[in-house]
C-alpha positions as CSV (number, residue, x, y, z in Angstrom):
1,M,0.0,0.0,0.0
2,R,1.0,3.4,-0.7
3,N,1.3,6.2,1.6
4,L,-1.4,8.6,0.9
5,A,0.8,11.5,2.1
6,E,3.1,10.9,-0.8
7,K,2.4,12.7,-4.0
8,P,2.7,10.6,-7.0
9,Y,5.6,11.6,-9.1
10,V,4.4,13.5,-12.1
11,R,6.9,14.4,-14.6
12,E,6.5,18.1,-15.3
13,E,7.2,19.2,-18.7
14,Q,8.8,22.5,-19.0
15,R,7.2,24.5,-21.6
16,E,9.0,27.4,-23.1
17,V,6.9,30.3,-23.6
18,Q,7.9,32.5,-26.4
19,T,6.6,36.0,-26.4
20,V,6.3,37.7,-29.7
21,R,6.7,41.4,-29.5
22,R,5.5,43.3,-32.4
23,Q,6.6,46.8,-32.9
24,I,3.6,49.0,-33.1
25,R,4.1,52.2,-35.0
26,K,1.8,54.8,-33.7
27,T,0.8,57.3,-36.3
28,F,-0.8,60.6,-35.5
29,T,-4.1,61.5,-36.8
30,R,-4.7,64.6,-38.9
31,A,-6.3,66.4,-35.9
32,E,-3.4,65.5,-33.6
33,K,-0.9,66.8,-36.2
34,G,-2.8,70.0,-36.5
35,L,-2.9,70.4,-32.7
36,L,0.8,69.8,-32.4
37,T,1.5,72.3,-35.1
38,L,-0.7,74.8,-33.4
39,I,1.0,74.3,-30.1
40,G,4.5,74.6,-31.7
41,A,3.5,77.8,-33.5
42,A,2.2,79.2,-30.2
43,I,5.5,78.4,-28.4
44,V,7.5,80.0,-31.2
45,F,5.2,83.1,-31.2
46,S,5.5,83.5,-27.5
47,A,9.3,83.1,-27.6
48,I,9.5,85.8,-30.3
49,L,7.2,88.1,-28.3
50,M,9.3,87.7,-25.1
51,V,12.5,88.4,-26.9
52,S,11.1,91.5,-28.6
53,N,9.7,92.7,-25.2
54,Y,13.1,92.3,-23.6
55,A,14.8,94.2,-26.4
56,S,12.4,97.1,-26.1
57,M,12.9,97.1,-22.3
58,Y,16.6,97.2,-22.8
59,T,16.5,100.2,-25.2
60,Q,14.1,102.0,-22.9
61,N,16.4,101.5,-19.9
62,Q,19.2,102.9,-22.0
63,E,17.1,106.0,-22.9
64,I,16.2,106.4,-19.2
65,S,19.8,106.2,-18.2
66,Q,20.8,108.8,-20.8
67,L,18.0,111.1,-19.7
68,Q,19.1,110.8,-16.1
69,N,22.6,111.7,-17.0
70,D,21.3,114.7,-19.0
71,I,19.2,115.8,-16.0
72,S,22.1,115.6,-13.6
73,Q,24.3,117.7,-16.0
74,Q,21.6,120.3,-16.4
75,Q,21.1,120.5,-12.6
76,Q,24.8,121.1,-12.1
77,Y,24.8,123.8,-14.8
78,N,21.7,125.4,-13.1
79,E,23.5,125.3,-9.7
80,G,26.5,127.1,-11.3
81,L,24.2,129.7,-12.7
82,E,22.4,130.2,-9.4
83,H,25.8,130.7,-7.7
84,Q,26.7,133.3,-10.3
85,V,23.5,135.1,-9.8
86,S,24.0,135.2,-6.0
87,E,27.5,136.6,-6.5
88,L,26.5,139.2,-9.0
89,S,23.5,140.3,-7.0
90,D,25.5,140.9,-3.8
91,P,24.6,144.4,-2.5
92,E,28.2,145.3,-1.7
93,R,29.3,144.5,-5.2
94,I,26.5,146.6,-6.6
95,L,27.4,149.5,-4.3
96,N,31.1,149.3,-5.3
97,I,30.2,149.4,-9.0
98,A,27.9,152.3,-8.4
99,E,30.6,154.2,-6.6
100,E,33.1,153.5,-9.4
101,N,30.6,155.0,-11.8
102,G,30.3,158.2,-9.7
103,M,27.1,157.4,-7.9
104,E,26.6,158.2,-4.2
105,L,24.4,156.5,-1.6
106,N,21.6,158.7,-0.4
107,E,19.9,157.0,2.6
108,D,16.8,159.2,2.2
109,N,16.0,157.8,-1.3
110,V,16.5,154.1,-0.4
111,R,13.4,152.0,-0.8
112,V,13.2,148.4,0.4
113,L,11.3,146.1,-1.9
114,Q,10.0,142.8,-0.6
115,P,9.1,139.9,-2.9
């Protein structure tokens, strides 16, 4: 009698499984091609737009810098002119020039003007 706990020896055949892989070429439909073309055109357009904006910003920054330099030079020139005006309008200087030209100071005829 056989032991029921024993499994009968069954010869297992090893089967080789061959997998066949086919390369599937995916082709795009006409709508997908149109959509990809539209997306590509949008990317190129936005890139061109960004570059042109940066170029215009660069030129405007240069113009601003040049204007600021012009303003500072004009301010320095104006300060020089104000200094000359203050020197030339000094009352002592005016009195000396008047005395050199033969004028005399008469205190009775002096009028004080206020701005």
